DRENPA-3360 file (N, C-alpha, C; in nm, 2 decimals, always signed):
BEGIN
1 = MRSLMCFF = +1.43/+1.57/+7.61/+1.35/+1.70/+7.48/+1.39/+1.61/+7.34 ~ +1.51/+1.51/+7.34/+1.54/+1.47/+7.21/+1.42/+1.37/+7.20 ~ +1.41/+1.28/+7.27/+1.34/+1.22/+7.30/+1.17/+1.23/+7.27 ~ +1.13/+1.34/+7.30/+1.00/+1.39/+7.28/+0.98/+1.44/+7.17 ~ +1.12/+1.51/+7.08/+1.10/+1.58/+6.96/+1.12/+1.45/+6.83 ~ +1.17/+1.36/+6.89/+1.18/+1.22/+6.78/+1.02/+1.20/+6.79 ~ +0.99/+1.19/+6.88/+0.81/+1.09/+6.94/+0.73/+1.18/+6.83 ~ +0.75/+1.29/+6.85/+0.63/+1.46/+6.78/+0.68/+1.41/+6.62;
9 = IGTIISIS = +0.79/+1.38/+6.59/+0.84/+1.38/+6.42/+0.77/+1.24/+6.37 ~ +0.80/+1.12/+6.48/+0.77/+0.99/+6.40/+0.62/+1.03/+6.39 ~ +0.56/+1.07/+6.50/+0.40/+1.08/+6.49/+0.32/+1.15/+6.38 ~ +0.36/+1.25/+6.32/+0.37/+1.35/+6.20/+0.39/+1.26/+6.09 ~ +0.49/+1.18/+6.06/+0.49/+1.08/+6.01/+0.41/+1.00/+5.98 ~ +0.42/+0.91/+6.09/+0.28/+0.81/+6.09/+0.16/+0.82/+6.02 ~ +0.11/+0.98/+6.08/-0.02/+1.01/+6.02/-0.02/+1.06/+5.90 ~ +0.10/+1.16/+5.87/+0.08/+1.15/+5.74/+0.10/+1.06/+5.63;
17 = GSLNAQSF = +0.16/+0.94/+5.66/+0.19/+0.86/+5.56/+0.08/+0.76/+5.59 ~ -0.03/+0.76/+5.66/-0.12/+0.65/+5.67/-0.24/+0.79/+5.58 ~ -0.26/+0.91/+5.62/-0.41/+0.96/+5.57/-0.30/+1.01/+5.38 ~ -0.20/+1.03/+5.38/-0.11/+1.03/+5.22/-0.20/+0.95/+5.15 ~ -0.14/+0.82/+5.24/-0.17/+0.70/+5.13/-0.33/+0.66/+5.07 ~ -0.45/+0.68/+5.14/-0.56/+0.66/+5.13/-0.65/+0.77/+5.04 ~ -0.60/+0.84/+4.99/-0.68/+0.93/+4.90/-0.60/+1.02/+4.79 ~ -0.69/+1.03/+4.69/-0.62/+1.07/+4.58/-0.65/+1.18/+4.60;
25 = RVNEYTIE = -0.54/+1.29/+4.49/-0.56/+1.43/+4.45/-0.58/+1.47/+4.35 ~ -0.63/+1.55/+4.28/-0.66/+1.52/+4.10/-0.59/+1.68/+4.11 ~ -0.48/+1.71/+4.08/-0.42/+1.85/+4.04/-0.47/+1.89/+3.89 ~ -0.50/+1.98/+3.91/-0.59/+2.05/+3.78/-0.47/+2.16/+3.74 ~ -0.48/+2.14/+3.55/-0.41/+2.28/+3.50/-0.43/+2.29/+3.38 ~ -0.44/+2.42/+3.33/-0.46/+2.49/+3.22/-0.36/+2.51/+3.12 ~ -0.35/+2.43/+2.98/-0.25/+2.44/+2.92/-0.37/+2.52/+2.82 ~ -0.25/+2.65/+2.77/-0.31/+2.77/+2.66/-0.17/+2.74/+2.56;
33 = SVQIPRAF = -0.26/+2.77/+2.47/-0.16/+2.71/+2.33/-0.21/+2.79/+2.21 ~ -0.14/+2.90/+2.14/-0.18/+2.89/+1.98/-0.16/+2.77/+1.90 ~ -0.11/+2.68/+1.97/-0.06/+2.54/+1.85/-0.22/+2.50/+1.87 ~ -0.29/+2.51/+1.97/-0.36/+2.43/+2.03/-0.54/+2.42/+1.95 ~ -0.53/+2.37/+1.84/-0.68/+2.40/+1.74/-0.77/+2.45/+1.83 ~ -0.89/+2.50/+1.78/-1.01/+2.53/+1.83/-1.12/+2.42/+1.84 ~ -1.12/+2.29/+1.80/-1.14/+2.17/+1.79/-1.14/+2.09/+1.93 ~ -0.99/+2.16/+1.96/-0.99/+2.09/+2.09/-0.92/+2.19/+2.21;
41 = NGYRILFI = -1.05/+2.33/+2.24/-1.06/+2.40/+2.32/-1.18/+2.33/+2.37 ~ -1.07/+2.33/+2.55/-1.20/+2.26/+2.66/-1.15/+2.12/+2.68 ~ -1.08/+2.07/+2.58/-1.04/+1.91/+2.57/-0.99/+1.90/+2.67 ~ -1.02/+1.76/+2.75/-0.99/+1.73/+2.94/-0.92/+1.63/+2.90 ~ -0.76/+1.59/+2.93/-0.69/+1.49/+2.95/-0.69/+1.44/+3.09 ~ -0.70/+1.33/+3.11/-0.64/+1.29/+3.27/-0.52/+1.22/+3.21 ~ -0.46/+1.23/+3.30/-0.30/+1.16/+3.28/-0.29/+1.12/+3.45 ~ -0.23/+0.96/+3.43/-0.22/+0.86/+3.51/-0.12/+0.82/+3.56;
49 = SDLHINSL = -0.01/+0.76/+3.65/+0.06/+0.69/+3.64/+0.10/+0.60/+3.73 ~ +0.21/+0.47/+3.73/+0.19/+0.40/+3.84/+0.12/+0.39/+3.91 ~ +0.02/+0.28/+3.86/-0.05/+0.26/+3.93/+0.01/+0.13/+4.04 ~ +0.07/+0.05/+4.01/+0.15/-0.03/+4.08/+0.06/-0.12/+4.16 ~ -0.05/-0.23/+4.05/-0.15/-0.32/+4.12/-0.08/-0.41/+4.16 ~ -0.04/-0.41/+4.32/-0.03/-0.52/+4.36/-0.01/-0.55/+4.47 ~ +0.03/-0.69/+4.53/-0.05/-0.73/+4.68/-0.01/-0.57/+4.84 ~ +0.08/-0.51/+4.78/+0.06/-0.37/+4.87/-0.06/-0.29/+4.92;
57 = RRESYFKA = -0.15/-0.32/+4.81/-0.26/-0.21/+4.88/-0.44/-0.31/+4.79 ~ -0.47/-0.33/+4.89/-0.61/-0.36/+4.84/-0.67/-0.35/+4.66 ~ -0.77/-0.46/+4.64/-0.80/-0.45/+4.51/-0.96/-0.32/+4.51 ~ -0.97/-0.35/+4.63/-1.06/-0.19/+4.67/-1.00/-0.08/+4.63 ~ -0.90/-0.01/+4.68/-0.78/+0.07/+4.67/-0.81/+0.11/+4.49 ~ -0.76/+0.01/+4.48/-0.74/+0.05/+4.27/-0.91/+0.07/+4.16 ~ -0.97/+0.00/+4.23/-1.12/+0.03/+4.22/-1.17/+0.19/+4.24 ~ -1.13/+0.19/+4.33/-1.17/+0.33/+4.39/-1.08/+0.49/+4.28;
65 = AVQQAMDL = -0.98/+0.43/+4.27/-0.91/+0.53/+4.17/-0.93/+0.51/+4.01 ~ -1.01/+0.38/+3.99/-1.01/+0.38/+3.84/-1.19/+0.46/+3.81 ~ -1.29/+0.45/+3.95/-1.36/+0.49/+3.95/-1.40/+0.68/+3.94 ~ -1.29/+0.73/+3.99/-1.28/+0.85/+4.08/-1.21/+0.92/+3.91 ~ -1.14/+0.84/+3.84/-1.05/+0.86/+3.73/-1.24/+0.88/+3.60 ~ -1.32/+0.79/+3.62/-1.45/+0.77/+3.54/-1.53/+0.94/+3.57 ~ -1.50/+0.94/+3.66/-1.63/+1.06/+3.78/-1.59/+1.16/+3.69 ~ -1.45/+1.19/+3.66/-1.38/+1.34/+3.63/-1.44/+1.32/+3.49;
73 = QPDIILLG = -1.48/+1.25/+3.44/-1.54/+1.26/+3.29/-1.41/+1.32/+3.20 ~ -1.31/+1.25/+3.17/-1.19/+1.32/+3.09/-1.25/+1.28/+2.90 ~ -1.19/+1.36/+2.83/-1.20/+1.30/+2.69/-1.14/+1.18/+2.69 ~ -1.05/+1.19/+2.75/-0.93/+1.07/+2.70/-0.84/+1.03/+2.85 ~ -0.76/+0.96/+2.85/-0.69/+0.89/+2.94/-0.52/+0.89/+2.90 ~ -0.45/+0.92/+2.95/-0.28/+0.90/+2.90/-0.22/+0.82/+3.03 ~ -0.18/+0.71/+3.01/-0.15/+0.63/+3.09/+0.03/+0.66/+3.10 ~ +0.13/+0.66/+3.20/+0.25/+0.67/+3.24/+0.31/+0.57/+3.22;
81 = GDYVDGNT = +0.24/+0.46/+3.29/+0.39/+0.31/+3.29/+0.35/+0.24/+3.40 ~ +0.40/+0.15/+3.44/+0.42/+0.10/+3.57/+0.31/+0.06/+3.64 ~ +0.19/-0.01/+3.57/+0.08/-0.08/+3.59/+0.11/-0.17/+3.68 ~ +0.22/-0.23/+3.70/+0.25/-0.35/+3.76/+0.36/-0.39/+3.84 ~ +0.37/-0.49/+3.93/+0.58/-0.48/+3.96/+0.59/-0.61/+4.02 ~ +0.67/-0.63/+4.10/+0.74/-0.80/+4.09/+0.61/-0.84/+4.20 ~ +0.58/-0.73/+4.27/+0.45/-0.83/+4.37/+0.32/-0.84/+4.34 ~ +0.28/-0.83/+4.18/+0.20/-0.88/+4.17/+0.14/-1.04/+4.08;
89 = DDIIYALG = +0.06/-1.06/+4.18/+0.05/-1.18/+4.13/+0.00/-1.33/+4.06 ~ -0.07/-1.19/+3.99/-0.17/-1.21/+3.84/-0.19/-1.12/+3.78 ~ -0.13/-1.06/+3.68/-0.06/-0.97/+3.61/-0.23/-0.94/+3.51 ~ -0.29/-1.08/+3.46/-0.39/-1.03/+3.36/-0.53/-0.96/+3.49 ~ -0.51/-1.07/+3.59/-0.64/-1.01/+3.69/-0.62/-0.85/+3.71 ~ -0.51/-0.80/+3.72/-0.50/-0.75/+3.80/-0.52/-0.60/+3.69 ~ -0.48/-0.59/+3.56/-0.52/-0.53/+3.48/-0.65/-0.53/+3.43 ~ -0.71/-0.67/+3.47/-0.90/-0.63/+3.46/-0.96/-0.54/+3.51;
97 = LLDPWQDI = -0.89/-0.45/+3.62/-0.95/-0.39/+3.71/-0.96/-0.23/+3.62 ~ -0.90/-0.25/+3.50/-0.90/-0.12/+3.44/-1.03/-0.14/+3.33 ~ -1.06/-0.26/+3.34/-1.19/-0.28/+3.21/-1.27/-0.17/+3.22 ~ -1.30/-0.10/+3.34/-1.42/+0.02/+3.29/-1.36/+0.14/+3.22 ~ -1.20/+0.12/+3.16/-1.26/+0.23/+3.09/-1.25/+0.21/+2.97 ~ -1.24/+0.11/+2.90/-1.23/+0.07/+2.81/-1.38/+0.16/+2.71 ~ -1.46/+0.22/+2.76/-1.54/+0.31/+2.64/-1.47/+0.42/+2.65 ~ -1.38/+0.46/+2.73/-1.28/+0.58/+2.71/-1.17/+0.55/+2.63;
105 = PVIFVLGN = -1.10/+0.62/+2.56/-1.00/+0.68/+2.43/-0.87/+0.65/+2.60 ~ -0.80/+0.57/+2.56/-0.67/+0.59/+2.61/-0.57/+0.51/+2.56 ~ -0.43/+0.59/+2.58/-0.28/+0.57/+2.53/-0.20/+0.54/+2.62 ~ -0.12/+0.46/+2.63/-0.06/+0.40/+2.72/+0.13/+0.40/+2.67 ~ +0.15/+0.46/+2.79/+0.37/+0.36/+2.73/+0.37/+0.31/+2.83 ~ +0.49/+0.21/+2.84/+0.55/+0.11/+2.97/+0.64/+0.18/+3.04 ~ +0.65/+0.12/+3.18/+0.72/+0.17/+3.27/+0.84/+0.09/+3.30 ~ +0.97/+0.07/+3.38/+1.04/-0.01/+3.38/+0.99/-0.14/+3.44;
113 = HDNWSNRT = +0.91/-0.12/+3.55/+0.88/-0.21/+3.60/+0.77/-0.36/+3.53 ~ +0.72/-0.26/+3.43/+0.64/-0.34/+3.36/+0.73/-0.41/+3.25 ~ +0.79/-0.36/+3.17/+0.92/-0.41/+3.13/+1.00/-0.54/+3.24 ~ +1.01/-0.49/+3.34/+1.07/-0.63/+3.42/+0.97/-0.70/+3.49 ~ +0.86/-0.73/+3.45/+0.77/-0.81/+3.50/+0.70/-0.91/+3.40 ~ +0.70/-0.80/+3.34/+0.64/-0.93/+3.18/+0.58/-0.80/+3.12 ~ +0.64/-0.77/+2.98/+0.64/-0.67/+2.88/+0.52/-0.72/+2.79 ~ +0.54/-0.87/+2.75/+0.49/-0.96/+2.68/+0.34/-0.99/+2.72;
121 = LVVPTLQN = +0.33/-0.97/+2.86/+0.18/-1.01/+2.85/+0.13/-0.89/+2.92 ~ +0.18/-0.77/+2.94/+0.11/-0.62/+2.99/+0.05/-0.57/+2.86 ~ +0.13/-0.58/+2.75/+0.14/-0.48/+2.59/-0.03/-0.54/+2.56 ~ -0.02/-0.63/+2.53/-0.12/-0.73/+2.46/-0.27/-0.73/+2.56 ~ -0.23/-0.78/+2.67/-0.36/-0.75/+2.76/-0.46/-0.60/+2.77 ~ -0.34/-0.49/+2.79/-0.40/-0.35/+2.77/-0.44/-0.30/+2.61 ~ -0.39/-0.39/+2.52/-0.45/-0.31/+2.39/-0.54/-0.43/+2.34 ~ -0.57/-0.53/+2.41/-0.70/-0.61/+2.39/-0.83/-0.54/+2.43;
129 = KGFVFLEN = -0.77/-0.42/+2.57/-0.95/-0.34/+2.58/-0.94/-0.21/+2.47 ~ -0.87/-0.26/+2.40/-0.88/-0.07/+2.32/-0.74/+0.03/+2.32 ~ -0.70/-0.01/+2.44/-0.62/+0.09/+2.47/-0.50/+0.06/+2.34 ~ -0.43/+0.23/+2.34/-0.33/+0.23/+2.23/-0.20/+0.23/+2.29 ~ -0.09/+0.15/+2.26/+0.04/+0.16/+2.30/+0.16/+0.23/+2.23 ~ +0.24/+0.27/+2.27/+0.32/+0.36/+2.21/+0.41/+0.37/+2.29 ~ +0.52/+0.35/+2.17/+0.69/+0.33/+2.21/+0.80/+0.40/+2.11 ~ +0.80/+0.50/+2.16/+0.94/+0.56/+2.01/+0.83/+0.55/+1.93;
137 = DQYTLQRD = +0.71/+0.65/+1.90/+0.61/+0.62/+1.81/+0.47/+0.75/+1.87 ~ +0.46/+0.81/+1.75/+0.30/+0.92/+1.77/+0.21/+0.82/+1.75 ~ +0.09/+0.96/+1.76/-0.06/+0.90/+1.72/-0.12/+1.06/+1.70 ~ -0.17/+1.02/+1.60/-0.24/+1.18/+1.58/-0.41/+1.14/+1.64 ~ -0.44/+1.25/+1.70/-0.56/+1.23/+1.77/-0.66/+1.33/+1.70 ~ -0.74/+1.32/+1.65/-0.83/+1.40/+1.56/-0.98/+1.42/+1.62 ~ -1.04/+1.53/+1.55/-1.13/+1.60/+1.65/-1.21/+1.74/+1.55 ~ -1.31/+1.70/+1.51/-1.38/+1.76/+1.39/-1.26/+1.80/+1.30;
145 = GESIIIAG = -1.20/+1.75/+1.24/-1.14/+1.74/+1.13/-1.01/+1.82/+1.14 ~ -0.95/+1.88/+1.30/-0.84/+1.92/+1.35/-0.74/+1.78/+1.47 ~ -0.63/+1.84/+1.48/-0.56/+1.71/+1.53/-0.44/+1.75/+1.61 ~ -0.40/+1.68/+1.73/-0.33/+1.71/+1.80/-0.22/+1.60/+1.80 ~ -0.12/+1.60/+1.86/+0.00/+1.44/+1.85/+0.03/+1.41/+1.97 ~ -0.02/+1.34/+2.02/+0.06/+1.23/+2.14/+0.15/+1.11/+2.08 ~ +0.25/+1.16/+2.15/+0.38/+1.11/+2.15/+0.41/+1.05/+2.26 ~ +0.46/+0.91/+2.25/+0.49/+0.84/+2.35/+0.65/+0.77/+2.36;
153 = LADYYSDS = +0.78/+0.77/+2.43/+0.85/+0.73/+2.46/+0.88/+0.56/+2.53 ~ +0.95/+0.51/+2.46/+0.96/+0.41/+2.57/+1.05/+0.45/+2.71 ~ +1.04/+0.31/+2.82/+1.12/+0.38/+2.91/+1.23/+0.39/+2.91 ~ +1.33/+0.48/+2.99/+1.46/+0.56/+3.00/+1.57/+0.44/+3.05 ~ +1.50/+0.37/+3.17/+1.58/+0.27/+3.26/+1.59/+0.11/+3.15 ~ +1.47/+0.09/+3.13/+1.49/-0.08/+3.06/+1.42/-0.08/+2.93 ~ +1.42/+0.00/+2.87/+1.46/+0.00/+2.73/+1.54/+0.12/+2.68 ~ +1.51/+0.10/+2.53/+1.61/+0.23/+2.44/+1.51/+0.33/+2.34;
161 = IDVNATLD = +1.52/+0.43/+2.42/+1.45/+0.54/+2.39/+1.50/+0.58/+2.24 ~ +1.42/+0.66/+2.17/+1.45/+0.68/+2.04/+1.34/+0.87/+2.03 ~ +1.43/+0.93/+2.04/+1.33/+1.07/+2.09/+1.36/+1.08/+1.94 ~ +1.44/+1.10/+1.86/+1.39/+1.14/+1.66/+1.30/+1.07/+1.63 ~ +1.29/+0.91/+1.70/+1.20/+0.82/+1.57/+1.03/+0.88/+1.62 ~ +1.01/+0.92/+1.76/+0.92/+0.98/+1.80/+0.86/+1.08/+1.79 ~ +0.96/+1.17/+1.75/+0.92/+1.30/+1.71/+0.97/+1.37/+1.57 ~ +1.00/+1.25/+1.50/+1.05/+1.34/+1.35/+0.93/+1.37/+1.27;
169 = QVQSEDFC = +0.80/+1.33/+1.29/+0.68/+1.35/+1.18/+0.60/+1.48/+1.25 ~ +0.66/+1.55/+1.33/+0.62/+1.63/+1.43/+0.69/+1.81/+1.37 ~ +0.53/+1.85/+1.30/+0.60/+1.98/+1.27/+0.58/+2.09/+1.38 ~ +0.64/+2.20/+1.36/+0.65/+2.32/+1.40/+0.51/+2.39/+1.46 ~ +0.40/+2.36/+1.37/+0.29/+2.48/+1.42/+0.21/+2.31/+1.45 ~ +0.26/+2.20/+1.51/+0.15/+2.08/+1.61/+0.18/+2.17/+1.73 ~ +0.04/+2.06/+1.77/+0.09/+2.08/+1.93/+0.09/+1.89/+1.99 ~ +0.19/+1.90/+2.05/+0.30/+1.77/+2.07/+0.28/+1.76/+2.25;
177 = ILISHSPE = +0.20/+1.66/+2.28/+0.19/+1.59/+2.42/+0.28/+1.51/+2.41 ~ +0.38/+1.45/+2.53/+0.48/+1.36/+2.48/+0.44/+1.25/+2.63 ~ +0.45/+1.15/+2.63/+0.44/+1.07/+2.76/+0.56/+1.03/+2.77 ~ +0.64/+1.05/+2.86/+0.76/+0.93/+2.90/+0.75/+0.91/+3.07 ~ +0.77/+0.76/+3.03/+0.77/+0.75/+3.22/+0.85/+0.81/+3.28 ~ +0.98/+0.79/+3.30/+1.05/+0.90/+3.39/+1.03/+1.05/+3.32 ~ +1.04/+1.18/+3.40/+1.13/+1.27/+3.33/+1.25/+1.28/+3.32 ~ +1.33/+1.22/+3.34/+1.45/+1.18/+3.28/+1.49/+1.25/+3.18;
185 = PYVWMSRD = +1.43/+1.24/+3.08/+1.48/+1.26/+2.93/+1.45/+1.44/+2.87 ~ +1.37/+1.51/+2.99/+1.33/+1.65/+3.01/+1.45/+1.71/+3.03 ~ +1.53/+1.65/+3.09/+1.70/+1.71/+3.11/+1.76/+1.77/+3.00 ~ +1.77/+1.67/+2.84/+1.79/+1.69/+2.75/+1.70/+1.77/+2.63 ~ +1.57/+1.71/+2.67/+1.46/+1.77/+2.58/+1.38/+1.93/+2.62 ~ +1.43/+1.97/+2.69/+1.33/+2.08/+2.76/+1.34/+2.22/+2.65 ~ +1.46/+2.19/+2.53/+1.51/+2.32/+2.47/+1.43/+2.26/+2.27 ~ +1.35/+2.11/+2.32/+1.32/+2.07/+2.20/+1.17/+2.14/+2.18;
193 = NRMDLMLS = +1.19/+2.17/+2.05/+1.09/+2.30/+2.00/+0.98/+2.18/+1.93 ~ +0.96/+2.08/+1.96/+0.86/+1.98/+1.90/+0.79/+1.98/+2.01 ~ +0.80/+1.95/+2.11/+0.75/+1.90/+2.22/+0.69/+2.01/+2.29 ~ +0.54/+2.02/+2.32/+0.47/+2.11/+2.38/+0.43/+2.11/+2.55 ~ +0.40/+1.98/+2.52/+0.39/+1.92/+2.70/+0.45/+1.82/+2.71 ~ +0.51/+1.79/+2.81/+0.56/+1.62/+2.84/+0.50/+1.58/+2.98 ~ +0.46/+1.48/+2.99/+0.37/+1.39/+3.13/+0.44/+1.31/+3.13 ~ +0.52/+1.29/+3.28/+0.56/+1.15/+3.37/+0.57/+1.18/+3.47;
201 = GHTHGGQI = +0.55/+1.03/+3.51/+0.56/+1.01/+3.65/+0.71/+0.94/+3.71 ~ +0.72/+0.79/+3.79/+0.77/+0.75/+3.80/+0.86/+0.76/+3.96 ~ +0.85/+0.89/+3.98/+0.89/+0.94/+4.10/+0.82/+0.92/+4.19 ~ +0.69/+0.89/+4.19/+0.61/+0.91/+4.30/+0.59/+1.02/+4.40 ~ +0.66/+1.11/+4.36/+0.62/+1.24/+4.44/+0.78/+1.21/+4.56 ~ +0.87/+1.12/+4.49/+0.91/+1.11/+4.65/+0.89/+0.99/+4.73 ~ +0.78/+0.96/+4.72/+0.68/+0.86/+4.78/+0.72/+0.88/+4.99 ~ +0.82/+0.91/+4.98/+0.84/+0.90/+5.13/+0.91/+1.06/+5.15;
209 = TLFGLWAP = +0.88/+1.16/+5.21/+0.95/+1.35/+5.17/+0.94/+1.39/+5.30 ~ +1.03/+1.48/+5.33/+1.00/+1.57/+5.42/+0.94/+1.69/+5.39 ~ +0.82/+1.67/+5.43/+0.73/+1.76/+5.36/+0.70/+1.83/+5.24 ~ +0.76/+1.74/+5.20/+0.72/+1.77/+5.02/+0.82/+1.82/+4.97 ~ +0.94/+1.86/+5.03/+1.02/+1.95/+5.01/+1.18/+1.88/+4.95 ~ +1.23/+1.76/+5.04/+1.30/+1.66/+5.00/+1.27/+1.56/+4.99 ~ +1.34/+1.47/+4.90/+1.32/+1.31/+4.93/+1.46/+1.23/+4.96 ~ +1.46/+1.17/+5.03/+1.60/+1.11/+5.09/+1.61/+0.98/+4.96;
217 = VLPLEDQR = +1.51/+0.94/+4.90/+1.58/+0.81/+4.76/+1.48/+0.84/+4.67 ~ +1.56/+0.93/+4.50/+1.45/+0.94/+4.42/+1.52/+0.85/+4.29 ~ +1.49/+0.76/+4.23/+1.48/+0.66/+4.12/+1.53/+0.76/+4.00 ~ +1.64/+0.86/+4.01/+1.66/+0.97/+3.91/+1.84/+0.96/+3.89 ~ +1.91/+0.94/+3.75/+2.03/+0.97/+3.76/+2.03/+1.15/+3.78 ~ +1.94/+1.21/+3.71/+1.97/+1.39/+3.76/+1.82/+1.39/+3.84 ~ +1.84/+1.47/+3.99/+1.72/+1.45/+4.05/+1.67/+1.66/+4.03 ~ +1.69/+1.72/+3.94/+1.66/+1.85/+3.90/+1.48/+1.82/+3.89;
225 = YWRGSYYN = +1.41/+1.72/+3.85/+1.26/+1.72/+3.81/+1.20/+1.59/+3.85 ~ +1.14/+1.63/+3.96/+1.11/+1.55/+4.06/+0.97/+1.53/+4.06 ~ +0.86/+1.62/+4.07/+0.77/+1.63/+4.12/+0.70/+1.79/+4.08 ~ +0.60/+1.74/+4.06/+0.54/+1.91/+4.05/+0.53/+1.96/+3.87 ~ +0.55/+2.10/+3.84/+0.54/+2.13/+3.69/+0.63/+2.20/+3.71 ~ +0.72/+2.21/+3.59/+0.87/+2.31/+3.56/+0.79/+2.36/+3.42 ~ +0.84/+2.44/+3.36/+0.83/+2.48/+3.24/+0.92/+2.62/+3.24 ~ +0.92/+2.64/+3.08/+1.01/+2.78/+2.98/+0.96/+2.77/+2.88;
233 = DLNRLIIS = +1.01/+2.91/+2.82/+0.92/+2.94/+2.68/+0.90/+2.85/+2.58 ~ +1.00/+2.70/+2.57/+0.90/+2.62/+2.46/+0.82/+2.56/+2.52 ~ +0.83/+2.48/+2.61/+0.75/+2.36/+2.71/+0.71/+2.33/+2.83 ~ +0.64/+2.29/+2.83/+0.64/+2.25/+2.98/+0.62/+2.07/+3.02 ~ +0.69/+2.06/+3.13/+0.66/+1.92/+3.25/+0.57/+1.87/+3.32 ~ +0.53/+1.79/+3.35/+0.44/+1.77/+3.45/+0.45/+1.63/+3.50 ~ +0.49/+1.64/+3.66/+0.54/+1.49/+3.72/+0.40/+1.44/+3.80 ~ +0.31/+1.35/+3.74/+0.26/+1.33/+3.87/+0.32/+1.23/+3.98;
241 = NGIGFYNV = +0.24/+1.26/+4.09/+0.28/+1.14/+4.21/+0.23/+1.02/+4.18 ~ +0.14/+0.98/+4.12/+0.08/+0.85/+4.11/+0.01/+0.81/+4.17 ~ -0.03/+0.69/+4.15/-0.12/+0.61/+4.21/-0.09/+0.52/+4.33 ~ +0.00/+0.44/+4.28/+0.06/+0.31/+4.36/+0.18/+0.33/+4.44 ~ +0.26/+0.23/+4.51/+0.31/+0.27/+4.60/+0.43/+0.12/+4.56 ~ +0.60/+0.15/+4.58/+0.66/+0.04/+4.61/+0.75/+0.03/+4.67 ~ +0.75/-0.12/+4.72/+0.81/-0.14/+4.84/+0.75/-0.13/+4.94 ~ +0.69/-0.06/+5.03/+0.60/+0.03/+5.13/+0.52/+0.08/+5.10;
249 = GIRVFARP = +0.38/+0.05/+5.20/+0.22/+0.10/+5.13/+0.21/+0.22/+5.21 ~ +0.27/+0.29/+5.23/+0.30/+0.46/+5.28/+0.36/+0.55/+5.18 ~ +0.28/+0.64/+5.20/+0.33/+0.79/+5.13/+0.32/+0.90/+5.26 ~ +0.47/+0.96/+5.25/+0.47/+1.06/+5.33/+0.44/+1.20/+5.29 ~ +0.39/+1.30/+5.28/+0.36/+1.42/+5.20/+0.38/+1.43/+5.05 ~ +0.35/+1.30/+5.00/+0.38/+1.27/+4.88/+0.21/+1.17/+4.83 ~ +0.13/+1.26/+4.85/+0.01/+1.22/+4.85/-0.04/+1.15/+4.68 ~ -0.12/+1.05/+4.70/-0.13/+0.96/+4.54/-0.18/+1.10/+4.44;
257 = SMELIELK = -0.16/+1.10/+4.34/-0.25/+1.21/+4.26/-0.24/+1.16/+4.12 ~ -0.35/+1.24/+4.07/-0.40/+1.20/+3.90/-0.39/+1.34/+3.82 ~ -0.34/+1.37/+3.72/-0.34/+1.51/+3.67/-0.44/+1.53/+3.57 ~ -0.53/+1.63/+3.57/-0.67/+1.68/+3.50/-0.60/+1.79/+3.44 ~ -0.58/+1.77/+3.27/-0.54/+1.91/+3.23/-0.61/+1.95/+3.10 ~ -0.64/+2.06/+3.10/-0.80/+2.09/+3.03/-0.71/+2.19/+2.90 ~ -0.68/+2.19/+2.80/-0.62/+2.27/+2.68/-0.75/+2.39/+2.67 ~ -0.67/+2.50/+2.61/-0.72/+2.58/+2.56/-0.70/+2.68/+2.44;
265 = SL = -0.75/+2.68/+2.39/-0.71/+2.74/+2.25/-0.72/+2.92/+2.27 ~ -0.58/+2.96/+2.25/-0.60/+3.08/+2.23/-0.58/+3.19/+2.06;
% end
């Protein structure tokens, strides 16, 4: 009986790992706020994190993800880091897969694997595509004379984050979206009223989980925030499962995802 149960569980994990690894889920969110200007009502933001473009997946896999992002017709793409890692043989070639996004506004931060791989190559390569780089900094996004703020933190694990430098120009009436590769800063920023929405990745949704409820390995010091959406009366955190893989090319109940966020002005 025990061997039959192990076989059954192993079969489920194997099938889930294979299916989860091949298809992308688009998680859709609507963010409503009186701080969202009328000009940004209906504005579509696509958040993508953790591509990990490397030898674990075929090039066609990443091309399909890039095409799916374009098919969603976002107004802007926000990137949450970890575009490459130690398994990436040719960083410039790998990042060339993102060329189709050059006609879409793109803002990006770095992840720990980008810093560990070769940040001095990753940053200018993406900037040369017209992408805007944020690191403990902010960018004012304007539309029809009104604006929202996109801020970006340095990576929590491989760099030095500076929350005050990142948000020091944000006023209480501003609508501010903060990109942080790791959700870790939300542990103490959940009560920061300068930030309305935080977008993170890093965890891969656990990558290998037990029915999406528990992950044996999470790359977090504080494991309260590791997948999905969390919110309080001040702000909200959305964590993407990301697109790529680390160490092994499978996902178990942690399907690759990109997050499509529509803003609604109240």
